[in-house]
KOLBA-207119 format. One line per field, with one value per residue: residue number from 1; residue in one letter; x, y, z of N, C-alpha, C in turn. Coordinates in Angstrom, 1 decimal, always signed. Atoms other than C-alpha are relative to their C-alpha. Example, Ala and Ser with C-alpha at 12.3 -4.5 7.8 and 13.67 -1.06 7.14 Angstrom:
2
num <- 1  2
residu <- a  s
n.px <- +0.9  -0.9
n.py <- -1.2  -1.1
n.pz <- +0.0  +0.0
ca.px <- +12.3  +13.7
ca.py <- -4.5  -1.1
ca.pz <- +7.8  +7.1
c.px <- +0.9  -0.8
c.py <- +1.2  +1.1
c.pz <- +0.0  +0.8
***
This chain:
212
num <- 1  2  3  4  5  6  7  8  9  10  11  12  13  14  15  16  17  18  19  20  21  22  23  24  25  26  27  28  29  30  31  32  33  34  35  36  37  38  39  40  41  42  43  44  45  46  47  48  49  50  51  52  53  54  55  56  57  58  59  60  61  62  63  64  65  66  67  68  69  70  71  72  73  74  75  76  77  78  79  80  81  82  83  84  85  86  87  88  89  90  91  92  93  94  95  96  97  98  99  100  101  102  103  104  105  106  107  108  109  110  111  112  113  114  115  116  117  118  119  120  121  122  123  124  125  126  127  128  129  130  131  132  133  134  135  136  137  138  139  140  141  142  143  144  145  146  147  148  149  150  151  152  153  154  155  156  157  158  159  160  161  162  163  164  165  166  167  168  169  170  171  172  173  174  175  176  177  178  179  180  181  182  183  184  185  186  187  188  189  190  191  192  193  194  195  196  197  198  199  200  201  202  203  204  205  206  207  208  209  210  211  212
residu <- m  n  h  l  l  v  a  a  l  w  t  v  a  g  a  a  a  g  y  g  g  r  r  v  t  l  w  l  t  r  r  e  d  l  e  p  g  d  r  p  w  m  r  w  g  p  v  i  v  t  a  l  l  f  g  v  f  g  w  r  i  g  a  a  p  l  l  l  v  e  s  l  w  v  v  v  l  v  h  v  i  f  f  d  l  e  h  r  l  i  l  d  r  v  l  l  p  s  y  v  v  a  l  a  l  s  a  a  s  g  v  p  g  w  r  w  s  l  v  a  g  v  a  a  g  v  g  f  a  a  i  a  l  l  g  a  l  v  f  r  a  e  v  l  g  m  g  d  v  k  l  a  v  f  i  g  l  v  a  g  a  w  t  a  q  a  l  l  l  g  i  i  l  a  g  v  m  s  i  l  l  i  v  l  r  l  k  a  l  r  d  t  i  a  y  g  p  y  l  c  a  g  t  l  i  v  l  l  e  r  v  a
n.px <- -1.2  -0.2  -0.8  -1.4  -0.8  -0.3  -1.1  -1.3  -0.5  -0.2  -1.2  -1.1  +0.1  -0.5  -1.4  -0.5  +0.3  -1.0  -1.4  +0.1  +0.0  -1.4  -0.8  +0.4  -0.5  -1.5  -0.1  +0.4  -1.2  -1.1  +0.6  -0.1  -1.4  -0.1  -0.7  +0.9  -0.3  -0.3  +0.3  +1.0  +1.4  +0.2  +0.0  +1.0  +1.2  +1.1  +0.4  +0.7  +1.1  +1.0  +0.6  +0.9  +1.2  +0.8  +0.6  +1.1  +1.1  +0.6  +0.8  +1.1  +0.8  +0.3  -0.3  +0.9  -0.8  -0.4  -1.3  -1.0  -0.1  -0.6  -1.4  -0.8  -0.3  -1.0  -1.3  -0.4  -0.2  -1.2  -1.2  -0.2  -0.5  -1.5  -0.8  -0.1  -0.9  -1.4  -0.6  +0.7  +0.5  +1.1  -0.2  +1.0  +0.0  +0.9  +1.3  +0.8  +0.7  +1.0  +1.2  +0.8  +0.5  +0.9  +1.2  +0.6  +0.5  +1.1  +1.2  +0.3  +0.4  +0.9  -0.6  +1.1  +0.8  -0.9  +0.4  -0.6  -1.5  -0.5  +0.2  -0.9  -1.3  -0.2  +0.1  -1.2  -1.2  +0.2  -0.1  -1.4  -0.8  +0.3  -0.8  -1.4  -0.2  +0.1  -1.2  -1.2  +0.2  +0.1  -1.2  -1.2  -0.6  +0.8  +0.8  +0.3  -0.6  +1.0  +0.2  +1.1  +1.2  +0.4  +0.4  +1.4  +0.9  +0.1  +0.8  +1.4  +0.5  +0.3  +0.8  +1.3  +0.6  -0.8  -1.2  -0.3  -0.4  -1.4  -1.0  -0.1  -0.7  -1.4  -0.5  -0.2  -1.1  -1.2  -0.2  -0.4  -1.4  -0.9  -0.2  -0.8  -1.4  -0.5  -0.2  -1.2  -1.1  -0.4  +0.3  +0.2  +1.4  +0.2  -0.2  +1.2  +0.0  +0.7  +1.4  +0.6  +0.3  +1.0  +1.2  +0.3  +0.4  +1.4  +0.9  +0.1  +0.9  +1.4  +0.4  +0.4  +1.3  +1.0  +0.4  +0.5
n.py <- +0.4  +1.5  +0.5  +0.3  -1.2  -0.5  +0.9  -0.3  -1.3  +0.1  +0.8  -1.0  -0.8  +0.9  +0.1  -1.2  +0.1  +0.9  -0.6  -1.0  +0.7  +0.5  -1.2  -0.2  +1.0  -0.3  -1.1  +0.6  +0.8  -0.9  -0.5  +1.1  +0.4  +1.4  +0.1  +0.3  +1.2  -0.3  +1.2  -0.4  +0.2  -1.1  -1.2  +0.0  +0.7  -0.9  -0.6  +1.0  +0.5  -1.1  -0.2  +1.1  -0.1  -1.2  +0.4  +0.9  -0.8  -0.8  +0.8  +0.4  -1.1  -1.0  -1.4  -0.4  -0.5  +1.1  +0.4  -0.8  +0.5  +1.3  -0.1  -0.5  +1.1  +0.8  -0.6  +0.3  +1.5  +0.4  -0.5  +0.8  +1.2  -0.1  -0.5  +1.1  +1.0  -0.5  -0.4  +0.7  -1.2  -0.8  -1.3  -0.9  -1.2  +0.4  +0.5  -1.0  -0.9  +0.8  +0.2  -1.2  -0.1  +1.0  -0.4  -1.2  +0.5  +0.9  -0.9  -0.8  +0.8  +1.0  +1.3  +0.9  -0.8  -0.3  +0.9  +1.3  -0.1  -0.1  +1.2  +1.0  -0.4  +0.2  +1.5  +0.6  -0.3  +0.7  +1.4  +0.3  -0.3  +1.2  +1.1  -0.2  +0.3  +1.5  +0.6  -0.3  +0.8  +1.4  +0.5  -0.7  -0.6  -1.1  +0.6  -1.2  -1.2  -1.1  -0.6  +0.8  -0.4  -1.3  +0.3  +0.6  -1.1  -0.7  +0.8  -0.2  -1.4  -0.1  +1.1  +0.0  +1.3  +1.1  +0.1  +1.4  +0.7  -0.5  +0.5  +1.5  +0.3  -0.3  +1.0  +1.2  -0.2  +0.0  +1.4  +0.7  -0.4  +0.6  +1.4  +0.1  -0.3  +1.1  +1.2  -0.3  -0.1  -1.4  -0.4  +1.1  +0.0  -1.0  -1.3  -0.8  -0.7  -1.3  +0.2  -1.2  +0.1  +0.9  -0.7  -1.0  +0.7  +0.4  -1.2  -0.4  +0.9  -0.3  -1.2  +0.2  +0.7  -0.9  -0.9  +0.8
n.pz <- +0.6  +0.1  -1.1  +0.5  +0.2  -1.4  -0.5  +0.6  -0.5  -1.5  -0.1  +0.1  -1.3  -1.1  +0.1  -0.5  -1.5  -0.6  +0.0  -1.1  -1.2  -0.3  -0.4  -1.4  -0.8  -0.2  -1.0  -1.3  -0.4  -0.6  -1.3  -1.0  -0.1  +0.6  +1.2  +1.1  +0.8  +1.4  +0.9  +1.1  -0.5  -0.9  +0.8  +1.1  -0.4  -0.3  +1.2  +0.9  -0.7  +0.0  +1.3  +0.3  -0.8  +0.5  +1.2  -0.4  -0.6  +1.1  +0.8  -0.7  -0.4  +1.0  -0.4  -1.1  -1.2  -0.8  +0.5  -0.7  -1.4  -0.1  +0.4  -1.1  -0.9  +0.7  -0.3  -1.3  -0.2  +0.8  -0.8  -1.2  +0.5  +0.3  -1.1  -1.0  +0.6  +0.1  -1.3  -1.1  -0.8  +0.5  -0.6  -0.5  +0.8  +1.1  -0.4  -0.8  +0.9  +0.8  -0.7  +0.2  +1.3  +0.1  -0.6  +0.7  +1.3  -0.2  -0.3  +1.2  +1.1  -0.4  +0.1  -0.5  -0.9  -1.1  -1.2  +0.3  +0.0  -1.3  -0.7  +0.5  -0.4  -1.4  -0.2  +0.5  -0.9  -1.3  +0.3  +0.2  -1.2  -0.9  +0.6  -0.3  -1.4  -0.2  +0.6  -0.9  -1.3  +0.2  +0.8  -0.5  +1.2  +0.6  +1.1  +0.8  -0.5  -0.1  +1.4  +0.6  -0.7  +0.5  +1.3  +0.0  -0.2  +1.3  +0.9  -0.4  +0.4  +1.4  +0.4  -0.6  -0.2  +0.6  -0.8  -0.4  +1.1  +0.3  -1.0  +0.1  +1.2  -0.2  -0.9  +0.8  +0.9  -0.8  -0.4  +1.1  +0.3  -1.0  +0.3  +1.2  -0.3  -0.8  +0.9  +0.9  -0.9  -0.1  -1.4  -0.9  -0.6  -1.0  +0.5  +0.2  +1.3  -0.1  +0.3  +0.7  +1.5  +0.3  -0.4  +1.1  +1.2  -0.3  +0.0  +1.4  +0.6  -0.5  +0.5  +1.4  +0.0  -0.5  +1.1  +1.2
ca.px <- -20.3  -19.5  -18.1  -15.2  -14.1  -14.4  -12.3  -9.6  -9.4  -9.6  -6.8  -4.5  -5.7  -4.9  -1.4  -0.9  -2.5  -0.2  +2.9  +1.8  +1.1  +4.6  +6.1  +4.1  +5.2  +8.9  +8.2  +6.5  +9.5  +11.9  +9.6  +9.7  +13.5  +13.1  +15.1  +13.1  +13.0  +14.4  +13.2  +11.1  +7.9  +8.3  +8.8  +6.3  +3.9  +1.8  +1.6  +0.5  -1.9  -3.6  -4.0  -5.6  -7.9  -9.0  -9.7  -11.9  -13.8  -14.3  -15.7  -18.0  -19.2  -19.0  -18.8  -20.4  -19.4  -19.2  -16.2  -14.2  -15.0  -14.2  -11.0  -9.8  -10.2  -8.2  -5.3  -5.3  -5.6  -2.9  -0.5  -1.1  -0.5  +2.9  +4.0  +3.2  +4.9  +8.0  +8.3  +5.9  +4.2  +0.9  +1.1  -1.1  -0.2  -2.2  -5.0  -6.1  -6.8  -8.5  -10.9  -12.1  -12.4  -14.2  -16.8  -17.3  -17.7  -20.0  -22.3  -22.1  -22.5  -24.7  -22.4  -22.3  -24.0  -22.3  -24.3  -23.3  -19.8  -19.4  -20.9  -18.9  -15.7  -16.0  -17.1  -14.2  -11.7  -13.1  -13.3  -9.7  -8.4  -10.1  -8.4  -5.0  -5.4  -6.6  -3.7  -1.2  -2.8  -3.2  -0.2  +2.2  +2.8  +1.6  -1.2  -2.3  -0.4  -2.1  -1.6  -3.9  -6.5  -6.5  -6.7  -9.8  -11.4  -10.7  -12.1  -15.3  -15.6  -15.5  -17.2  -20.1  -22.4  -19.9  -17.2  -17.5  -17.2  -14.1  -12.3  -13.2  -12.0  -8.8  -8.2  -8.8  -6.4  -3.8  -4.3  -4.0  -0.8  +0.7  +0.1  +1.5  +4.7  +5.1  +4.6  +7.2  +9.5  +9.7  +8.3  +8.5  +5.4  +6.0  +6.9  +4.5  +3.3  +2.0  -1.8  -2.5  -2.1  -4.5  -7.1  -6.8  -7.1  -10.3  -11.7  -10.9  -12.7  -15.8  -15.8  -16.0  -18.8  -20.7  -20.7  -21.7
ca.py <- +16.5  +12.9  +10.9  +9.6  +13.1  +14.1  +11.0  +11.9  +15.6  +14.6  +12.1  +15.0  +17.0  +14.0  +13.8  +17.5  +17.0  +14.0  +15.9  +18.8  +16.3  +14.8  +18.3  +18.8  +15.5  +16.5  +19.7  +17.8  +15.4  +18.2  +19.7  +16.3  +16.0  +12.8  +11.7  +11.9  +8.7  +8.7  +5.3  +5.5  +4.2  +7.0  +9.7  +8.6  +6.4  +9.3  +10.9  +7.8  +6.5  +10.0  +10.3  +6.9  +7.4  +10.9  +9.3  +6.6  +9.0  +11.3  +8.5  +7.4  +10.8  +13.0  +16.8  +17.5  +19.3  +15.9  +15.1  +17.9  +16.6  +13.0  +14.0  +15.9  +12.8  +10.9  +13.4  +13.0  +9.2  +8.8  +11.0  +8.9  +5.7  +6.7  +8.6  +5.7  +3.2  +5.4  +6.6  +4.4  +7.7  +9.4  +13.1  +15.2  +18.1  +16.3  +14.7  +17.5  +20.1  +17.3  +16.7  +20.3  +20.3  +17.0  +18.2  +21.5  +19.7  +17.0  +19.8  +21.8  +18.9  +16.6  +13.7  +11.9  +14.7  +16.3  +14.2  +10.9  +12.2  +13.2  +10.1  +7.8  +9.7  +9.5  +5.8  +4.8  +6.6  +5.1  +1.6  +1.7  +3.2  +0.2  -2.2  -0.6  -0.7  -4.3  -5.3  -3.6  -5.4  -8.8  -9.1  -6.7  -5.1  -2.2  -3.7  -0.3  +3.0  +6.3  +7.4  +4.5  +5.6  +9.2  +7.9  +5.9  +9.1  +10.8  +7.8  +8.0  +11.7  +11.1  +7.7  +8.2  +5.2  +3.3  +3.5  +0.0  -1.4  +0.8  -0.2  -3.9  -4.0  -2.3  -4.8  -7.7  -6.2  -5.8  -9.4  -10.8  -8.8  -10.0  -13.6  -13.1  -11.5  -14.3  -17.0  -15.2  -15.0  -11.2  -10.8  -12.9  -13.9  -11.4  -8.5  -5.6  -3.8  -0.3  -0.5  +3.0  +2.2  -0.7  +1.3  +4.0  +1.5  +0.1  +3.6  +4.4  +1.3  +2.1  +5.7  +4.5  +2.1  +4.9  +7.1  +4.2
ca.pz <- -34.1  -35.3  -32.4  -34.5  -35.3  -31.6  -30.7  -33.2  -32.1  -28.4  -28.9  -30.0  -27.0  -24.8  -26.1  -25.3  -21.8  -21.2  -22.2  -19.9  -17.2  -17.5  -17.2  -14.0  -12.7  -13.2  -11.3  -8.5  -8.4  -7.8  -5.1  -3.3  -3.7  -5.8  -8.7  -12.0  -13.9  -17.5  -18.8  -22.0  -20.2  -17.6  -20.2  -22.9  -21.0  -19.6  -23.0  -24.9  -22.2  -21.8  -25.5  -25.9  -23.0  -24.2  -27.6  -26.0  -23.8  -26.8  -28.8  -26.0  -24.9  -27.9  -27.8  -24.4  -21.2  -19.5  -21.7  -20.1  -16.6  -17.3  -19.1  -16.1  -14.0  -16.7  -16.2  -12.5  -12.5  -15.2  -13.1  -10.0  -12.0  -13.3  -10.3  -8.0  -10.3  -10.5  -6.9  -4.8  -3.6  -4.1  -3.4  -1.2  -3.5  -6.2  -4.3  -1.9  -4.6  -6.6  -3.8  -4.0  -7.7  -7.6  -5.2  -7.1  -10.5  -9.1  -7.8  -11.0  -13.4  -11.4  -12.1  -9.7  -7.7  -4.7  -2.1  -3.7  -4.2  -0.6  +0.9  -1.4  -0.7  +3.0  +2.9  +0.7  +2.9  +6.1  +4.5  +3.3  +6.5  +8.4  +6.0  +6.5  +10.3  +10.3  +8.1  +10.5  +13.5  +12.0  +9.6  +11.4  +8.0  +5.9  +3.7  +2.4  +2.7  +3.6  +0.0  -1.0  +1.6  +0.4  -3.2  -2.3  -1.1  -4.4  -6.3  -4.2  -5.0  -8.7  -9.0  -6.6  -6.7  -8.8  -6.1  -4.8  -8.3  -9.0  -5.8  -6.1  -9.7  -8.7  -5.9  -8.3  -10.9  -8.2  -7.0  -10.5  -11.2  -7.9  -8.7  -12.2  -10.8  -8.3  -11.0  -13.2  -10.1  -10.4  -6.9  -3.8  -1.8  +0.9  -1.4  -1.8  -4.9  -5.5  -5.2  -6.6  -10.3  -10.1  -8.2  -10.8  -13.6  -12.0  -11.7  -15.4  -16.5  -14.3  -15.5  -19.1  -18.3  -16.5  -19.7  -22.0
c.px <- +0.2  +1.0  +1.4  +0.9  +0.3  +1.1  +1.3  +0.5  +0.3  +1.3  +1.2  +0.0  +0.6  +1.5  +0.7  -0.2  +1.0  +1.3  +0.0  +0.1  +1.4  +0.9  -0.3  +0.5  +1.5  +0.1  -0.3  +1.2  +1.1  -0.5  +0.1  +1.4  +0.1  +0.8  -1.0  +0.5  +0.2  -0.2  -1.1  -1.4  -0.3  -0.2  -1.2  -1.3  -1.2  -0.6  -0.9  -1.3  -1.1  -0.6  -1.0  -1.3  -0.9  -0.7  -1.2  -1.1  -0.7  -0.9  -1.3  -1.0  -0.4  +0.3  -1.0  +0.8  +0.5  +1.4  +1.1  +0.2  +0.7  +1.5  +0.9  +0.3  +1.1  +1.4  +0.5  +0.4  +1.3  +1.3  +0.2  +0.6  +1.5  +0.8  +0.2  +0.9  +1.5  +0.6  -0.7  -0.6  -1.2  -0.1  -1.2  -0.2  -0.9  -1.4  -0.9  -0.7  -1.0  -1.3  -0.9  -0.6  -1.1  -1.4  -0.7  -0.6  -1.2  -1.3  -0.4  -0.6  -1.1  +0.5  +1.2  -1.0  +0.8  -0.4  +0.6  +1.5  +0.6  -0.1  +1.0  +1.5  +0.4  +0.0  +1.2  +1.2  -0.1  +0.3  +1.5  +0.9  -0.2  +0.9  +1.5  +0.3  -0.1  +1.2  +1.2  -0.1  +0.2  +1.4  +1.3  +0.7  -0.9  -0.7  -0.3  +0.7  -1.1  -0.2  -1.2  -1.4  -0.5  -0.4  -1.4  -1.0  -0.2  -0.9  -1.5  -0.6  -0.4  -0.9  -1.4  -0.5  +0.7  +1.3  +0.4  +0.5  +1.5  +1.0  +0.2  +0.8  +1.5  +0.7  +0.2  +1.2  +1.3  +0.3  +0.5  +1.4  +1.0  +0.2  +0.8  +1.5  +0.6  +0.3  +1.2  +1.3  +0.6  -0.2  +0.0  -1.3  -0.2  +0.3  -1.3  +0.0  -0.7  -1.5  -0.7  -0.3  -1.2  -1.4  -0.4  -0.5  -1.5  -0.9  -0.2  -1.0  -1.5  -0.5  -0.5  -1.3  -1.1  -0.5  -0.5  -1.4
c.py <- -1.5  -0.4  -0.4  +1.2  +0.6  -0.9  +0.4  +1.4  -0.1  -0.8  +0.9  +0.8  -0.8  -0.1  +1.3  +0.0  -0.9  +0.5  +1.1  -0.7  -0.6  +1.1  +0.3  -1.0  +0.2  +1.1  -0.5  -0.9  +0.8  +0.6  -1.0  -0.5  -1.4  +0.1  -0.3  -1.2  +0.4  -1.2  +0.4  -0.1  +1.1  +1.3  +0.1  -0.7  +1.0  +0.7  -0.9  -0.5  +1.1  +0.2  -1.1  +0.1  +1.2  -0.4  -0.9  +0.7  +0.9  -0.7  -0.4  +1.1  +1.0  +1.4  +0.5  +0.4  -1.1  -0.5  +0.7  -0.5  -1.3  +0.0  +0.6  -1.1  -1.0  +0.6  -0.3  -1.4  -0.5  +0.5  -0.9  -1.4  +0.0  +0.5  -1.1  -1.1  +0.4  +0.2  -0.7  +1.1  +0.6  +1.3  +0.7  +1.2  -0.2  -0.3  +1.1  +1.0  -0.7  -0.2  +1.2  +0.2  -1.1  +0.3  +1.1  -0.5  -0.9  +0.8  +0.7  -0.9  -1.0  -1.4  -0.1  +0.7  +0.1  -0.9  -1.4  +0.1  +0.1  -1.3  -1.1  +0.3  -0.4  -1.6  -0.7  +0.2  -0.8  -1.5  -0.4  +0.2  -1.2  -1.2  +0.1  -0.3  -1.5  -0.7  +0.2  -0.8  -1.5  -0.5  +0.7  +0.6  +1.0  -0.7  +1.1  +1.2  +1.1  +0.6  -0.8  +0.4  +1.3  -0.1  -0.5  +1.1  +0.8  -0.9  +0.0  +1.3  +0.0  -1.1  -0.1  -1.4  -1.1  -0.2  -1.4  -0.8  +0.4  -0.6  -1.5  -0.4  +0.3  -1.0  -1.3  +0.1  -0.1  -1.5  -0.9  +0.3  -0.6  -1.4  -0.2  +0.3  -1.1  -1.2  +0.2  +0.2  +1.4  +0.6  -1.2  +0.1  +1.1  +1.4  +0.7  +0.6  +1.3  -0.3  +1.1  -0.2  -0.9  +0.6  +1.0  -0.7  -0.5  +1.1  +0.4  -0.9  +0.3  +1.3  -0.1  -0.8  +0.9  +0.9  -0.8  +0.3
c.pz <- +0.0  +1.1  -0.4  -0.1  +1.4  +0.6  -0.6  +0.5  +1.5  +0.3  -0.1  +1.2  +1.1  +0.0  +0.6  +1.5  +0.6  +0.0  +1.1  +1.4  +0.4  +0.5  +1.5  +0.9  +0.3  +1.0  +1.4  +0.6  +0.6  +1.3  +1.1  +0.2  -0.4  -1.3  -1.2  -0.8  -1.5  -0.9  -1.0  +0.5  +0.9  -0.8  -1.0  +0.4  +0.3  -1.3  -0.8  +0.7  +0.1  -1.3  -0.4  +0.8  -0.4  -1.3  +0.3  +0.6  -1.0  -0.8  +0.8  +0.4  -1.1  +0.5  +1.0  +1.1  +0.8  -0.4  +0.7  +1.4  +0.1  -0.4  +1.1  +1.0  -0.6  +0.3  +1.4  +0.3  -0.7  +0.8  +1.2  -0.4  -0.2  +1.1  +1.1  -0.4  +0.1  +1.4  +1.2  +0.9  -0.7  +0.8  +0.5  -0.9  -1.2  +0.5  +0.7  -0.9  -0.9  +0.7  -0.2  -1.3  -0.3  +0.6  -0.7  -1.3  +0.2  +0.3  -1.2  -1.1  +0.3  -0.2  +0.8  +0.9  +1.3  +1.2  -0.2  +0.1  +1.4  +0.8  -0.5  +0.3  +1.4  +0.3  -0.5  +0.8  +1.3  -0.2  -0.2  +1.2  +1.0  -0.5  +0.3  +1.5  +0.4  -0.5  +0.9  +1.2  -0.2  -0.6  +0.5  -1.2  -0.6  -1.2  -1.0  +0.6  +0.1  -1.3  -0.7  +0.6  -0.5  -1.5  -0.1  +0.2  -1.3  -1.0  +0.4  -0.5  -1.5  -0.6  +0.6  +0.2  -0.6  +0.8  +0.3  -1.2  -0.4  +0.9  -0.1  -1.3  +0.1  +0.9  -0.8  -1.0  +0.8  +0.4  -1.2  -0.4  +1.0  -0.2  -1.3  +0.3  +0.8  -0.9  -0.9  +0.8  -0.1  +1.3  +0.9  +0.7  +1.0  -0.5  -0.2  -1.4  +0.3  -0.4  -0.8  -1.4  -0.3  +0.4  -1.0  -1.3  +0.1  -0.1  -1.5  -0.7  +0.4  -0.6  -1.5  -0.1  +0.4  -1.2  -1.2  -0.4
***
């Protein structure tokens, strides 16, 4: 099937997946006793971003089983982006089942392969836990939350050999955004930002490069 046609059809599927993801997000919000956000970017952001990413992945991959796998990671990562921006929280309810699915699909599809997946996931989690501990000891402040550490494990499971690039790119994006917010005086020097969205963005970029 022509890649442009796949991209068009998958964009529509992405809009449906994004809408469904937003409904799941609202359900999770209620389960966590949080207030659901009603700003336009909170309501429509997941739908639009998921649709666009589905379209891009559809164009890059075409009609292949790998498209389903990569699209599943898009849904999870987009959820984390918007939930973390909205609530400054990354949910175990989302990540822990995603670990199991990631390992199963990496074994079944061979991408990245369950051994690479497992090694990268453990290494990413240990590395980020060390950074969080070091930051707490040196700066007496929370440099990374446990949600970010658990997210790093998930990123390792899905990115495999590309994990270092994904995490490094996410850290760079977070640093650039922090500097921009300080320059625009929207944040103070000692303010913190949600790292999760930038780690997810770095991962999405790397996943796209991987399937090129």
